[in-house]
N, CA, C and O of each residue as an XYZ file, in Angstrom:
324
protein
N      99.739     79.997    102.568
C      98.986     81.074    102.787
C      97.952     81.468    102.051
O      98.181     81.912    100.926
N      97.256     81.424    102.304
C      95.493     81.823    101.890
C      95.671     82.961    100.993
O      94.847     82.915    100.079
N      96.412     83.909    100.933
C      96.777     85.067    100.295
C      97.484     84.552     98.747
O      97.628     85.359     97.829
N      97.872     83.157     98.635
C      98.552     82.685     97.388
C     100.300     83.315     97.442
O     100.981     83.610     96.460
N     100.658     83.381     98.719
C     102.208     84.078     98.951
C     103.138     83.277     99.585
O     103.856     83.817    100.427
N     103.309     81.762     99.286
C     104.138     81.259     99.845
C     105.618     81.847    100.182
O     106.304     81.332    101.064
N     106.033     82.887     99.469
C     107.329     83.290     99.860
C     107.859     84.170    100.871
O     108.937     84.512    101.356
N     105.953     84.502    101.029
C     106.360     85.537    102.494
C     106.490     84.821    103.688
O     105.755     83.869    103.949
N     107.504     85.273    104.534
C     107.514     84.344    105.939
C     106.996     85.245    107.084
O     107.050     86.472    107.163
N     106.445     84.281    108.013
C     106.283     85.078    109.119
C     106.965     85.095    110.448
O     107.533     84.099    110.896
N     106.930     85.711    110.783
C     107.985     85.972    112.076
C     107.402     86.033    113.138
O     106.509     86.878    113.197
N     107.672     85.165    114.402
C     106.774     85.821    115.754
C     108.525     85.978    116.223
O     109.596     85.387    116.082
N     107.830     87.440    116.987
C     108.369     88.226    118.191
C     107.826     88.490    119.115
O     106.719     89.021    119.198
N     108.956     87.953    120.470
C     108.406     88.366    121.426
C     108.599     89.365    122.558
O     109.441     89.091    123.413
N     107.913     90.481    122.648
C     108.679     91.557    123.532
C     108.230     91.337    124.835
O     107.123     90.995    125.249
N     109.112     91.550    125.322
C     109.333     90.963    127.246
C     109.524     92.205    128.123
O     109.699     92.150    129.340
N     109.482     93.167    127.502
C     110.193     94.075    128.573
C     109.160     95.621    128.394
O     109.191     96.147    127.281
N     108.287     96.288    129.497
C     108.069     97.492    128.993
C     109.104     98.585    128.205
O     108.850     99.444    127.360
N     110.192     98.241    128.752
C     111.247     99.196    127.762
C     111.279     99.196    126.147
O     111.317    100.020    125.233
N     111.236     97.621    126.346
C     111.585     97.086    124.912
C     110.024     97.430    124.121
O     109.900     97.627    122.912
N     108.855     97.445    125.183
C     107.215     97.699    123.841
C     107.627     99.285    123.668
O     107.380     99.551    122.492
N     108.058    100.252    124.217
C     108.257    101.447    124.309
C     109.327    101.693    123.363
O     109.148    102.688    122.659
N     110.484    100.984    123.150
C     111.093    101.530    122.357
C     110.548    100.879    120.909
O     111.015    101.550    119.989
N     109.903    100.038    120.534
C     109.473     99.268    119.427
C     107.877    100.010    119.176
O     107.255     99.656    118.175
N     107.363    100.862    119.955
C     106.306    101.359    119.629
C     105.016    100.469    119.755
O     103.848    100.794    119.540
N     105.488     99.361    120.128
C     104.833     97.824    120.698
C     103.125     98.265    121.700
O     103.072     98.427    122.920
N     102.101     98.349    120.866
C     100.697     99.112    121.892
C      99.941     97.620    122.632
O      98.836     97.671    123.171
N     100.758     96.351    122.533
C     100.249     95.084    122.835
C      99.916     94.079    122.102
O     100.030     94.385    120.915
N      99.484     92.808    122.284
C      99.520     91.383    121.645
C      98.219     91.312    121.693
O      97.413     91.509    122.602
N      98.076     90.888    120.183
C      98.859     90.748    119.290
C      98.865     91.472    118.664
O      97.804     92.094    118.602
N     100.086     91.971    117.689
C     100.403     93.085    116.872
C     100.554     92.677    115.562
O     101.018     91.537    115.536
N     100.344     93.158    114.406
C     100.747     92.495    112.965
C     101.218     93.474    112.795
O     100.753     94.529    113.228
N     102.254     93.373    112.126
C     103.640     94.180    111.357
C     103.920     93.818    109.707
O     103.876     92.637    109.362
N     104.188     94.813    108.776
C     104.783     94.440    107.809
C     105.450     95.407    107.643
O     105.042     96.552    107.451
N     107.387     94.745    107.747
C     108.035     96.134    106.951
C     107.792     97.383    108.330
O     107.517     98.567    108.137
N     107.946     96.856    109.415
C     107.550     97.534    110.467
C     106.483     98.312    111.056
O     106.538     98.889    112.143
N     105.321     98.277    110.101
C     104.420     99.271    109.898
C     103.255     98.383    110.377
O     102.997     97.280    109.894
N     102.522     99.028    111.460
C     101.499     98.477    112.310
C     100.336     98.072    111.194
O     100.118     98.993    110.407
N      99.534     96.852    110.971
C      98.546     96.680    109.660
C      97.348     96.959    109.550
O      96.605     97.093    108.578
N      97.116     97.094    111.442
C      96.258     97.732    111.858
C      95.972     98.307    113.257
O      95.391     97.984    114.294
N      97.067     99.875    112.470
C      96.995    100.947    113.604
C      96.094    101.007    115.222
O      94.870    101.111    115.295
N      96.679    100.948    115.971
C      95.664    101.473    117.410
C      95.169    102.801    116.672
O      95.417    103.366    115.607
N      93.948    103.112    118.311
C      93.551    104.468    117.818
C      94.591    105.657    118.613
O      95.582    105.291    119.245
N      94.207    107.098    118.478
C      95.422    107.625    119.061
C      95.172    107.643    120.466
O      94.075    107.593    121.024
N      96.379    107.723    121.011
C      96.841    107.924    122.253
C      96.702    106.579    122.691
O      95.981    106.526    123.687
N      97.180    105.332    122.267
C      97.024    104.259    122.910
C      98.615    104.444    123.301
O      99.504    104.959    122.622
N      98.691    103.812    124.718
C     100.141    103.689    125.251
C     101.053    102.459    124.742
O     100.551    101.336    124.715
N     102.203    102.633    124.393
C     103.104    101.779    123.856
C     103.406    100.484    125.502
O     103.449    100.891    126.663
N     103.535     99.275    125.160
C     103.458     98.520    126.446
C     103.303     97.430    126.634
O     102.603     97.104    125.675
N     103.477     96.479    127.279
C     103.220     95.275    127.748
C     101.732     94.939    128.145
O     101.481     94.923    129.350
N     100.795     94.689    127.313
C      98.851     94.504    127.421
C      98.631     93.613    126.375
O      99.405     93.243    125.491
N      97.154     93.238    126.655
C      96.736     92.952    125.826
C      96.104     93.564    124.711
O      95.448     94.534    125.091
N      96.033     93.358    123.327
C      95.471     94.175    122.679
C      93.853     93.817    122.294
O      93.416     92.695    122.039
N      93.109     95.063    122.325
C      91.780     95.117    121.819
C      91.309     95.428    120.838
O      91.338     96.638    120.612
N      90.711     94.600    119.878
C      90.061     94.903    118.380
C      88.813     94.897    118.530
O      88.260     94.187    119.370
N      87.991     95.945    117.477
C      86.761     96.035    117.239
C      86.565     95.127    116.020
O      87.203     95.188    114.970
N      85.812     94.479    116.256
C      85.192     93.447    114.798
C      84.227     94.286    113.792
O      83.578     95.296    114.064
N      84.278     93.867    113.049
C      83.105     94.645    112.380
C      81.901     94.676    112.755
O      81.260     95.719    112.628
N      81.259     93.383    113.371
C      80.106     93.515    114.005
C      80.099     94.082    115.138
O      79.170     93.810    115.899
N      80.974     94.879    115.491
C      80.636     95.511    116.692
C      81.074     95.012    117.990
O      81.030     95.697    119.012
N      81.608     93.499    117.925
C      82.043     93.017    119.267
C      83.579     93.390    119.343
O      84.330     93.278    118.374
N      84.021     93.900    120.739
C      85.108     93.617    121.205
C      85.773     92.586    121.142
O      85.102     91.615    121.493
N      87.210     92.242    120.735
C      87.816     90.875    120.571
C      89.559     91.248    121.219
O      90.133     92.332    121.317
N      89.983     89.968    121.539
C      91.425     90.101    121.659
C      92.040     89.857    120.269
O      93.250     90.075    120.213
N      91.363     89.395    118.991
C      92.050     89.513    117.573
C      91.066     89.851    116.632
O      89.923     89.403    116.542
N      91.817     90.959    115.718
C      91.328     91.571    114.936
C      90.370     90.546    114.126
O      90.520     89.328    114.033
N      88.927     91.678    113.333
C      88.344     90.673    112.879
C      89.460     90.003    111.563
O      90.432     90.614    111.118
N      89.020     88.660    111.139
C      89.914     87.948    109.800
C      89.808     89.452    108.860
O      90.761     90.227    108.769
N      88.616     89.656    108.274
C      88.256     90.047    107.047
C      89.288     91.189    107.078
O      89.849     91.500    106.027
N      89.533     91.749    108.083
C      90.075     93.248    108.100
C      91.723     93.134    108.466
O      92.362     94.180    108.347
N      92.396     92.004    108.875
C      93.416     91.423    108.884
C      93.715     91.087    107.085
O      94.231     91.840    106.260
N      93.218     89.793    106.911
C      92.887     90.016    105.403
C      93.268     90.999    104.427
O      94.197     90.988    103.620
N      92.525     91.710    104.615
C      92.669     93.237    103.751
C      94.027     94.199    103.555
O      94.409     94.879    102.603
N      94.760     93.869    105.308
C      95.558     94.691    105.668
C      96.641     93.944    105.218
O      97.611     94.643    104.925
N      96.796     92.653    105.057
C      97.940     91.759    105.036
C      98.138     92.113    103.356
O      99.191     92.470    102.829
N      96.522     91.860    102.528
C      96.918     91.936    101.217
C      97.091     93.291    100.365
O      97.529     93.342     99.216
N      96.690     94.309    101.099
C      97.070     95.700    100.743
C      98.714     96.234    101.148
O      99.389     97.017    100.480
N      99.070     95.629    102.300
C     100.640     95.368    102.481
C     101.286     95.150    101.357
O     102.034     95.971    100.826
N     100.983     93.817    100.851
C     102.012     92.824     99.670
C     101.848     93.626     98.378
O     102.743     93.816     97.555
N     100.503     94.101     98.301
C     100.404     94.760     97.194
C     101.417     96.085     96.774
O     101.696     96.455     95.634
N     101.844     96.635     97.995
C     102.642     97.854     97.870
C     103.663     97.525     97.165
O     104.522     98.363     96.894
């Protein structure tokens, strides 16, 4: 892994129903979590459910993926705690 933590395992989890999404507080795909906490929390009022997630990149563009630097910083911060 780029952050130098080969001991950290990445797990892909499929959320397949709206009921499961609500139970997990899942606001769309992709979501990146560490120990149950969303690394890039959604804005207030984002409903849980099966949907495509929208991220805002550092340059202001809207994207289906987070800005790589935002994700890298969020992961590094989570691993440092």
